[in-house]
C-alpha positions as CSV (number, residue, x, y, z in Angstrom):
1,M,-26.2,26.9,-25.6
2,P,-23.6,24.7,-23.8
3,A,-20.8,23.0,-25.7
4,I,-21.6,19.5,-26.9
5,S,-19.3,17.1,-24.8
6,T,-17.9,14.8,-27.4
7,L,-15.6,11.8,-27.0
8,L,-13.4,11.2,-30.0
9,V,-12.0,7.8,-30.4
10,V,-9.4,7.8,-33.1
11,P,-5.7,7.1,-33.6
12,D,-3.6,10.1,-32.8
13,E,-2.1,10.5,-36.3
14,V,-5.6,11.2,-37.8
15,A,-7.1,13.1,-35.0
16,D,-6.3,16.7,-36.0
17,G,-9.0,17.0,-38.8
18,P,-11.9,15.6,-36.9
19,V,-10.9,17.5,-33.7
20,S,-10.8,20.9,-35.6
21,A,-14.2,20.1,-37.4
22,L,-16.0,19.2,-34.3
23,E,-14.6,22.2,-32.2
24,E,-15.9,24.5,-35.1
25,T,-19.4,23.2,-34.2
26,D,-19.1,24.2,-30.5
27,C,-18.0,20.6,-29.4
28,A,-15.8,20.2,-26.3
29,V,-13.7,17.3,-27.5
30,T,-11.9,14.6,-25.4
31,T,-9.7,12.4,-27.6
32,V,-8.7,8.9,-26.8
33,E,-6.9,6.3,-29.0
34,S,-8.4,3.0,-27.9
35,A,-11.7,1.4,-27.0
36,T,-10.3,0.6,-23.6
37,A,-9.4,4.3,-22.9
38,A,-12.8,5.3,-24.3
39,L,-14.7,3.0,-21.7
40,A,-12.6,4.4,-18.9
41,E,-13.5,8.0,-19.8
42,L,-17.2,7.0,-20.1
43,A,-17.0,5.3,-16.7
44,N,-15.7,8.5,-15.2
45,G,-17.7,11.2,-17.0
46,T,-20.8,12.0,-19.0
47,F,-20.6,12.8,-22.8
48,D,-23.3,14.0,-25.2
49,C,-21.8,12.0,-28.1
50,V,-19.2,9.4,-29.0
51,V,-17.5,9.6,-32.4
52,S,-15.4,6.6,-33.2
53,E,-13.2,5.2,-36.0
54,Y,-13.6,1.6,-36.9
55,G,-10.1,0.7,-37.1
56,L,-8.4,1.1,-33.5
57,P,-5.6,-0.4,-31.5
58,G,-6.9,-3.5,-29.9
59,D,-10.7,-3.7,-30.0
60,D,-12.3,-2.2,-33.2
61,G,-15.1,0.4,-33.2
62,L,-17.9,-2.2,-33.4
63,S,-16.7,-3.8,-30.3
64,L,-16.6,-0.5,-28.5
65,L,-20.2,0.2,-29.7
66,S,-21.3,-3.0,-28.4
67,A,-19.7,-2.4,-24.9
68,I,-21.2,1.1,-24.8
69,R,-24.7,-0.2,-25.6
70,E,-24.5,-2.7,-22.8
71,T,-23.9,0.0,-20.3
72,D,-25.3,3.3,-21.8
73,P,-27.9,2.6,-24.5
74,D,-28.8,6.2,-24.9
75,V,-25.6,8.1,-25.6
76,P,-25.4,9.0,-29.5
77,F,-22.8,7.1,-31.3
78,V,-21.4,8.0,-34.8
79,M,-19.0,5.7,-36.6
80,F,-16.7,8.0,-38.7
81,T,-14.4,5.6,-40.6
82,A,-12.0,5.4,-43.6
83,T,-12.9,1.6,-43.9
84,S,-14.9,1.2,-47.2
85,D,-16.8,-1.9,-46.2
86,E,-20.7,-1.8,-46.5
87,T,-21.0,-4.8,-44.1
88,I,-19.4,-2.7,-41.4
89,A,-21.8,0.1,-42.2
90,S,-24.7,-2.3,-41.8
91,E,-23.5,-3.9,-38.6
92,A,-22.9,-0.6,-37.1
93,L,-26.4,0.7,-37.7
94,L,-27.9,-2.6,-36.7
95,S,-25.9,-2.6,-33.4
96,G,-27.1,0.7,-32.4
97,A,-24.9,3.5,-34.1
98,D,-26.9,6.6,-34.7
99,R,-24.9,7.6,-37.8
100,Y,-22.3,6.0,-40.1
101,V,-20.1,8.5,-41.9
102,P,-17.5,7.2,-44.4
103,K,-14.3,9.4,-44.9
104,N,-14.4,9.9,-48.7
105,G,-13.2,13.4,-49.2
106,A,-13.2,16.9,-47.9
107,K,-17.1,16.8,-47.5
108,S,-16.9,14.1,-45.0
109,L,-15.9,16.4,-42.2
110,D,-18.8,18.6,-43.0
111,R,-21.0,15.5,-42.8
112,L,-19.6,14.6,-39.4
113,Q,-20.3,18.1,-38.2
114,D,-24.0,17.8,-39.3
115,C,-24.5,14.2,-37.8
116,V,-23.1,15.2,-34.3
117,T,-25.5,18.1,-34.4
118,E,-28.4,16.0,-35.5
119,V,-28.0,13.2,-33.0
120,T,-27.5,15.5,-30.0
121,D,-30.5,17.8,-31.1
122,Q,-33.2,15.0,-31.6
123,S,-34.3,11.4,-30.7
124,T,-33.8,9.2,-33.7
125,A,-35.2,5.8,-32.4
126,V,-38.7,4.8,-31.3
127,E,-39.3,1.7,-29.1
128,S,-42.5,0.0,-28.4
129,R,-43.8,-3.3,-27.0
130,T,-45.5,-5.5,-29.6
131,D,-46.2,-9.1,-30.2
132,R,-44.6,-11.7,-32.5
133,H,-46.6,-13.9,-34.9
134,D,-46.9,-16.6,-32.1
135,G,-48.2,-14.2,-29.6
136,T,-45.0,-13.8,-27.5
137,P,-44.4,-10.1,-26.6
138,F,-41.1,-8.4,-27.3
139,W,-39.6,-4.8,-27.5
140,N,-39.3,-3.4,-31.0
141,E,-36.9,-0.5,-31.8
142,R,-37.4,1.4,-35.2
143,T,-34.5,3.7,-36.1
144,I,-34.4,6.3,-38.9
145,T,-31.1,7.5,-40.3
146,P,-30.4,9.9,-43.3
147,I,-28.3,8.8,-46.1
148,Y,-26.0,11.4,-47.7
149,D,-24.6,11.7,-51.2
150,D,-21.1,12.9,-51.9
151,D,-22.0,16.5,-51.9
152,G,-23.3,16.2,-48.2
153,S,-27.0,16.3,-49.2
154,V,-29.5,14.0,-47.7
155,T,-30.9,11.9,-50.5
156,R,-33.1,9.3,-48.7
157,H,-33.8,7.8,-45.2
158,A,-33.1,4.3,-44.2
159,G,-35.2,2.5,-41.6
160,F,-34.0,-0.4,-39.3
161,Q,-36.0,-2.4,-37.0
162,S,-34.5,-4.7,-34.3
163,D,-35.6,-6.7,-31.4
164,S,-34.5,-4.7,-28.3
165,T,-35.8,-6.9,-25.8
166,D,-32.4,-8.0,-24.4
167,R,-31.2,-4.5,-24.2
168,T,-34.3,-3.3,-22.5
169,S,-34.1,-6.2,-20.1
170,A,-30.5,-5.1,-19.4
171,E,-31.5,-1.4,-18.8
172,R,-34.1,-2.7,-16.1
173,V,-31.5,-4.7,-14.5
174,L,-29.0,-1.9,-14.4
175,N,-31.8,0.4,-13.0
176,R,-32.5,-1.9,-10.2
177,V,-29.1,-2.9,-9.1
178,D,-26.9,-0.1,-10.2
179,G,-27.0,1.6,-6.8
180,L,-26.3,-1.9,-5.1
181,L,-23.0,-2.4,-6.9
182,D,-21.8,0.9,-5.7
183,D,-23.1,0.5,-2.1
184,I,-21.4,-2.9,-1.7
185,A,-18.1,-1.7,-3.4
186,T,-18.0,1.4,-1.0
187,L,-18.9,-0.8,2.1
188,L,-16.2,-3.4,1.3
189,S,-13.6,-0.8,0.8
190,T,-14.3,1.4,3.9
191,E,-15.5,-0.9,6.7
192,R,-13.5,-3.6,8.6
193,D,-16.1,-5.0,10.8
194,R,-17.1,-8.2,9.2
195,R,-20.6,-8.4,10.9
196,L,-21.5,-4.9,10.1
197,V,-20.6,-5.5,6.4
198,E,-22.7,-8.5,6.0
199,D,-25.7,-6.9,7.8
200,R,-25.6,-4.0,5.5
201,I,-25.3,-6.1,2.3
202,C,-28.3,-8.2,3.3
203,T,-30.4,-5.1,4.1
204,A,-29.3,-3.3,0.7
205,I,-30.4,-6.5,-1.3
206,S,-33.7,-6.9,0.6
207,D,-34.6,-3.2,0.2
208,L,-34.4,-3.5,-3.7
209,D,-37.5,-3.4,-5.6
210,G,-38.5,-7.1,-6.7
211,Y,-36.5,-8.6,-3.8
212,V,-37.9,-10.0,-0.6
213,G,-35.0,-11.2,1.5
214,S,-31.4,-12.1,1.8
215,W,-29.0,-13.9,4.0
216,L,-25.3,-14.7,4.3
217,G,-24.0,-17.8,6.0
218,R,-21.2,-20.2,6.2
219,T,-20.8,-24.1,6.9
220,N,-19.1,-25.8,9.7
221,A,-15.8,-27.6,9.0
222,A,-17.7,-31.0,8.4
223,E,-20.2,-29.2,6.1
224,T,-23.3,-30.7,8.0
225,R,-24.6,-27.4,9.2
226,L,-25.3,-23.9,8.0
227,Q,-25.0,-20.8,10.4
228,L,-26.6,-17.6,9.2
229,T,-24.2,-14.7,9.8
230,A,-26.5,-12.1,8.5
231,A,-30.1,-12.0,7.5
232,A,-32.9,-9.5,6.3
233,D,-36.5,-10.5,6.1
234,V,-36.1,-14.4,5.9
235,G,-37.7,-15.3,9.3
236,H,-34.6,-16.5,11.0
237,P,-32.2,-14.5,13.2
238,V,-28.5,-14.1,13.0
239,D,-26.6,-17.1,14.4
240,T,-29.3,-19.5,13.5
241,E,-27.8,-22.9,12.8
242,L,-29.7,-25.3,10.4
243,E,-28.9,-28.9,9.5
244,L,-28.0,-29.0,5.7
245,D,-30.3,-32.0,5.1
246,A,-33.1,-29.8,6.2
247,V,-32.6,-26.8,3.9
248,P,-33.6,-26.4,0.1
249,D,-31.5,-28.3,-2.4
250,A,-30.4,-25.2,-4.1
251,I,-28.2,-24.5,-0.9
252,T,-26.6,-28.0,-0.6
253,D,-26.0,-28.1,-4.4
254,A,-24.3,-24.7,-4.4
255,I,-22.0,-26.1,-1.6
256,D,-21.3,-29.3,-3.5
257,S,-20.6,-27.6,-6.9
258,D,-19.2,-24.2,-5.7
259,D,-21.3,-22.7,-8.4
260,A,-24.5,-20.5,-8.1
261,Q,-27.7,-22.4,-8.0
262,Y,-31.3,-21.0,-8.7
263,C,-34.8,-22.3,-8.3
264,D,-37.9,-20.6,-9.8
265,G,-41.4,-21.3,-8.8
266,C,-40.3,-23.8,-6.2
267,H,-42.8,-24.2,-3.4
268,D,-40.2,-25.4,-0.8
269,S,-41.4,-24.5,2.6
270,R,-38.4,-26.0,4.3
271,P,-36.3,-23.6,6.5
272,L,-34.8,-21.0,4.0
273,G,-37.1,-22.2,1.2
274,P,-38.8,-19.6,-1.0
275,A,-42.3,-20.5,0.2
276,S,-41.3,-20.1,3.8
277,I,-40.9,-16.3,3.3
278,G,-43.5,-15.7,0.6
279,A,-41.0,-15.7,-2.3
280,R,-41.0,-17.3,-5.7
281,R,-37.4,-17.5,-6.6
282,L,-34.0,-18.3,-4.8
283,L,-30.6,-17.9,-5.9
284,V,-27.6,-19.2,-3.9
285,V,-24.3,-17.8,-4.7
286,P,-20.9,-19.4,-3.1
287,L,-18.7,-16.5,-1.9
288,S,-15.4,-18.1,-3.2
289,Y,-12.0,-16.4,-3.4
290,G,-9.2,-18.5,-4.8
291,R,-9.6,-22.0,-3.3
292,R,-11.3,-20.7,-0.2
293,R,-15.1,-20.2,0.2
294,H,-15.9,-17.5,2.6
295,G,-19.7,-18.3,2.8
296,L,-22.8,-18.3,0.9
297,L,-25.3,-15.6,-0.2
298,G,-29.0,-16.3,-0.6
299,V,-31.2,-14.0,-2.4
300,Y,-35.1,-14.1,-2.7
301,A,-37.2,-12.5,-5.3
302,T,-40.7,-12.3,-6.9
303,K,-41.4,-13.4,-10.4
304,D,-40.3,-9.9,-11.7
305,A,-36.7,-10.1,-10.5
306,L,-33.6,-12.6,-10.7
307,N,-33.8,-13.0,-14.5
308,S,-30.8,-14.5,-16.2
309,R,-28.9,-11.3,-16.4
310,E,-29.4,-10.6,-12.8
311,R,-28.3,-14.0,-11.8
312,R,-25.0,-13.4,-13.6
313,L,-24.8,-10.0,-12.1
314,F,-25.1,-11.5,-8.5
315,T,-22.5,-14.1,-9.3
316,A,-20.1,-11.2,-10.0
317,I,-21.4,-9.5,-6.8
318,G,-20.6,-12.8,-4.9
319,T,-17.0,-12.7,-6.2
320,M,-16.8,-9.0,-5.1
321,I,-18.1,-9.9,-1.7
322,A,-15.7,-12.8,-1.3
323,S,-12.6,-10.7,-2.2
324,G,-13.8,-8.0,0.3
325,L,-14.3,-10.5,3.1
326,N,-10.8,-12.0,2.5
327,A,-9.3,-8.6,2.6
328,I,-11.1,-8.0,5.9
329,E,-9.8,-11.3,7.2
330,T,-6.2,-10.4,6.1
331,T,-6.4,-7.1,7.7
332,S,-7.6,-8.9,10.9
333,L,-4.7,-11.2,10.8
334,L,-2.1,-8.2,10.4
335,T,-3.7,-6.1,13.2
336,G,-5.0,-8.8,15.7
337,D,-3.4,-9.3,19.1
338,R,-3.5,-13.1,18.9
339,V,-2.3,-15.3,16.0
340,T,-1.8,-19.1,15.4
341,A,1.7,-20.1,14.7
342,L,2.3,-23.3,12.8
343,R,5.4,-25.2,12.0
344,I,5.1,-27.6,8.9
345,T,7.7,-29.7,7.3
346,I,7.5,-30.9,3.7
347,D,9.8,-33.9,2.8
348,D,9.5,-33.5,-1.0
349,D,12.5,-32.4,-3.2
350,R,9.9,-31.0,-5.7
351,F,9.1,-28.1,-3.4
352,P,10.6,-24.9,-4.8
353,L,12.9,-24.1,-2.0
354,S,14.3,-27.7,-1.8
355,A,14.7,-27.7,-5.5
356,I,16.8,-24.5,-5.2
357,A,18.8,-25.8,-2.2
358,D,19.6,-28.9,-4.1
359,R,21.0,-27.0,-7.1
360,L,23.1,-24.6,-4.9
361,D,24.2,-27.5,-2.8
362,T,23.6,-25.6,0.5
363,E,20.8,-24.7,3.0
364,I,18.8,-21.6,2.1
365,E,16.5,-19.3,3.9
366,Y,13.3,-17.7,2.3
367,V,13.4,-13.9,2.4
368,G,10.4,-12.9,0.5
369,L,8.2,-13.0,-2.8
370,K,7.1,-10.3,-5.1
371,R,4.8,-10.5,-8.0
372,V,6.0,-9.0,-11.2
373,E,2.6,-7.8,-12.7
374,R,3.5,-7.0,-16.3
375,E,5.3,-10.3,-16.9
376,A,2.8,-12.6,-14.9
377,T,5.8,-14.0,-12.9
378,H,7.0,-13.9,-9.3
379,E,10.5,-13.0,-7.9
380,L,11.6,-15.3,-5.1
381,Y,14.2,-13.8,-2.8
382,I,16.5,-16.4,-1.0
383,Q,19.5,-16.3,1.1
384,T,22.2,-18.8,1.4
385,S,23.3,-19.9,4.9
386,E,26.9,-20.2,3.8
387,S,29.2,-19.4,1.0
388,T,28.6,-21.5,-2.2
389,A,30.9,-21.9,-5.1
390,R,27.9,-22.5,-7.4
391,S,26.7,-19.8,-9.6
392,P,22.8,-18.9,-9.3
393,T,22.6,-19.6,-13.0
394,V,22.5,-23.2,-12.2
395,L,18.9,-22.5,-11.1
396,T,17.7,-22.0,-14.6
397,A,17.8,-25.8,-15.0
398,I,14.7,-25.9,-12.9
399,S,11.6,-25.9,-15.1
400,T,9.9,-23.2,-13.3
401,V,12.9,-20.8,-13.0
402,E,13.4,-18.2,-15.8
403,T,16.2,-16.1,-14.7
404,T,18.4,-15.3,-11.5
405,R,20.3,-12.2,-10.3
406,T,22.5,-11.8,-7.3
407,V,21.2,-9.1,-4.9
408,A,23.9,-9.0,-2.4
409,Q,27.2,-11.0,-2.0
410,T,29.5,-11.5,1.1
411,E,32.2,-14.0,2.0
412,S,29.7,-16.1,4.1
413,A,26.4,-15.7,2.5
414,S,24.5,-14.2,-0.6
415,T,21.1,-13.0,-1.4
416,V,19.7,-14.2,-4.9
417,A,16.4,-13.1,-6.6
418,V,14.9,-16.0,-8.6
419,T,12.2,-15.2,-11.3
420,I,9.8,-18.1,-11.3
421,T,6.6,-18.9,-13.4
422,S,4.9,-20.7,-10.5
423,A,4.9,-19.4,-6.9
424,T,2.9,-22.3,-5.5
425,P,1.9,-22.5,-2.7
426,F,2.6,-19.1,-1.4
427,P,-0.2,-17.1,-3.2
428,E,-2.7,-19.8,-2.2
429,L,-1.8,-19.6,1.4
430,A,-2.1,-15.7,1.3
431,Q,-5.7,-16.0,0.1
432,Y,-6.4,-17.7,3.5
433,G,-4.7,-14.8,5.3
434,V,-1.5,-16.7,6.0
435,T,1.9,-15.1,6.2
436,V,5.3,-16.9,6.0
437,D,7.1,-16.0,9.3
438,A,10.3,-18.0,8.2
439,A,11.3,-20.8,6.0
440,T,14.4,-22.8,5.7
441,A,15.3,-25.8,3.2
442,D,17.8,-28.1,2.3
443,A,17.8,-30.7,-0.6
444,D,15.4,-32.9,1.2
445,R,13.2,-31.0,3.6
446,T,11.5,-27.4,3.8
447,T,10.4,-26.2,7.1
448,L,7.7,-23.5,7.1
449,Q,7.0,-21.2,10.1
450,L,3.5,-19.8,9.2
451,V,1.3,-17.2,10.9
452,A,-2.6,-17.4,10.5
453,P,-5.4,-15.8,12.2
454,A,-6.2,-17.2,15.6
455,E,-9.8,-18.4,14.7
456,H,-8.6,-20.2,11.6
457,D,-9.3,-24.0,11.0
458,V,-5.7,-25.1,10.0
459,R,-7.0,-28.2,8.0
460,P,-7.6,-26.3,4.8
461,L,-4.1,-24.8,5.0
462,V,-2.3,-28.2,5.2
463,A,-4.7,-29.5,2.5
464,I,-3.4,-26.9,0.1
465,L,0.2,-28.2,0.8
466,E,-0.9,-31.7,0.5
467,S,-2.5,-31.2,-2.8
468,H,0.8,-30.3,-4.4
469,Y,3.5,-32.2,-2.4
470,D,4.2,-35.4,-0.5
471,G,5.6,-35.7,3.1
472,V,3.6,-32.8,4.5
473,T,3.5,-33.0,8.3
474,L,1.9,-30.4,10.8
475,R,4.7,-30.4,13.5
476,S,3.2,-27.9,15.9
477,Q,0.3,-25.5,16.3
478,R,-0.1,-23.1,19.1
479,E,-1.9,-19.6,19.7
480,R,0.3,-16.8,20.9
481,D,0.3,-13.1,21.3
482,R,1.6,-11.0,18.5
483,H,5.3,-10.1,18.7
484,D,7.4,-7.5,17.1
485,W,7.1,-7.9,13.3
486,T,9.4,-10.1,11.4
487,P,10.5,-8.6,8.1
488,N,7.9,-10.7,6.2
489,E,5.2,-9.5,8.6
490,F,6.3,-6.1,8.0
491,A,6.1,-6.5,4.3
492,A,2.8,-8.1,4.5
493,R,1.5,-5.1,6.5
494,I,2.8,-2.6,4.2
495,T,1.3,-4.5,1.2
496,A,-2.1,-4.5,2.9
497,R,-2.1,-0.7,3.0
498,L,-1.0,-0.1,-0.7
499,T,-3.4,0.1,-3.5
500,D,-2.7,-2.2,-6.5
501,R,-1.3,0.9,-8.5
502,Q,0.8,2.1,-5.6
503,Q,2.4,-1.4,-5.2
504,T,2.9,-1.8,-9.0
505,S,4.5,1.6,-9.2
506,L,6.9,0.8,-6.2
507,E,7.8,-2.5,-7.6
508,T,8.3,-1.2,-11.1
509,A,10.6,1.6,-9.9
510,Y,12.5,-0.8,-7.6
511,L,13.0,-3.6,-10.2
512,N,14.1,-1.2,-12.9
513,G,16.9,0.6,-10.7
514,Y,14.9,3.8,-10.3
515,F,16.4,4.3,-6.8
516,E,19.9,3.9,-7.9
517,W,22.1,6.8,-8.9
518,P,22.6,7.6,-11.7
519,R,19.2,6.4,-12.6
520,P,19.2,4.0,-15.6
521,V,15.5,4.9,-16.4
522,D,13.3,7.8,-15.7
523,G,9.6,8.2,-14.6
524,T,8.4,8.7,-18.2
525,E,9.7,5.3,-19.3
526,L,8.3,3.5,-16.2
527,A,4.8,5.3,-16.8
528,E,4.8,3.9,-20.2
529,T,5.3,0.3,-19.0
530,M,2.2,0.9,-16.9
531,D,0.2,2.7,-19.5
532,I,-0.2,5.7,-17.5
533,S,0.9,9.4,-17.5
534,R,4.2,10.5,-15.9
535,Q,2.3,12.5,-13.4
536,T,0.1,9.7,-12.4
537,F,3.1,7.3,-11.9
538,H,4.9,9.8,-9.6
539,Q,1.7,10.4,-7.6
540,H,1.4,6.5,-7.0
541,L,5.0,6.2,-6.2
542,R,5.1,9.1,-3.8
543,A,1.9,7.8,-1.9
544,A,3.6,4.2,-1.7
545,E,6.9,5.7,-0.4
546,R,5.1,7.7,2.2
547,K,3.3,4.5,3.5
548,L,6.5,2.6,3.5
549,V,8.3,5.4,5.5
550,D,5.4,5.7,8.0
551,G,5.7,2.0,8.6
552,Y,9.4,2.2,9.4
553,F,9.3,5.1,11.7
554,Q,6.0,4.7,13.4
555,Q,6.2,0.8,14.1
556,E,2.6,1.2,14.4
557,L,0.8,1.7,11.2
558,P,-2.4,3.7,11.3
559,N,-5.5,1.9,10.1
């Protein structure tokens, strides 16, 4: 008989007893200390049983149980706890725990062994479809669990009855769209052809049981027309343009509100209306990433699909698609042969660079910006254009500045790192695929040299700046061939190739002096700040270093 794969969720200091007891009953035990770690293990592997303490760091055992039942309603769950609270016992069993074993002496480990054997040997719940008193149907789950005395003997059985309609509905949703989530995630991470990505997304949705069609589209700058960029089984070919006053209200409402819109049982036979393709339901999801909308997703279904759970799921899918399309456009910017160069001036002393120049009483140049993930701040690097007698510490008088440090100092200039709590507007510009080619500032004016994808409408970029500052003026706009990388473009291209973990590992190492000698910190300490193992930290760091070195020596980074 194969070993029982058991996930034990318990604080380290009390793990020895249950681990030994479970291993005696032929269990292969994986031990973690928190609910978060347990969910990560369940996402990456299959277990025959979960055993959890109630009191855990962070979320408690009941929260873990609830999260598990949302995604895996069938895995047996045993609550094994020192908490002597009958309310917790009742909540655990009513929430779907198969057994509740209190720690009340040496016999408790014996009971734990018996319970794990029982729940992995037999089915303890029966589910059936029945009717309420008013005639409405629901799914009724009946669970039988044994009650033990202090000697470990079963004295009686307790029966619990619960309405499992929501859970059953969730299972059906997961069964229907589970593969879709994986397909879209894989597609967005491996393909860089936007049209191909959009075509495959529409086809994947249309092929699902219960769905009858799907489309992706985007509006023109004036938001008067909708152009289909991909479509499957909707009766209109790709590149079809439709006037917005001729399409269903759900589409225009989604554009106006930037929220998902839904209609059920609507007999709208206008272009893209459900009735026009023989569907009953239509969901329209804006594909928004940051302040930018990359388009709209339309999904059609019969009466058996697109319930409230599925609509929430498609809203999340919309966010995932928008993020992926943004990454594709950013990559296009970094690898395309043509770009749009913009020169913008901002005559507002509140702009971060002008505020810094004013405090230092000298002109400054923007060098770069890094996000410090663990502190939710940004580190802004600036260089003075001439020697200044003022210490960088004067910058802490600015409300958004936390700390400063001098990175390099010469007789004629200095480079300073400024930790700021607000990096406006640079992250917002980056969401539009824009990089900062260069920037200079004095106390009154900042001049930005920006690089955007050649096909971009620049009006939203200017609007971002105007929403925060006065005196914003677009001085020039021209399309040009891509030239040799500026330092900022090189940094942006490297960043595009790094995974989040690789970038965080590289920044953590750099910011904590890991590359200095002698090192003030070691890999173990840095790994702990990221809540990962030392080995994993070094794997991420080595991968990041390799990509950085490749970029320096090759000049052309491989895709």
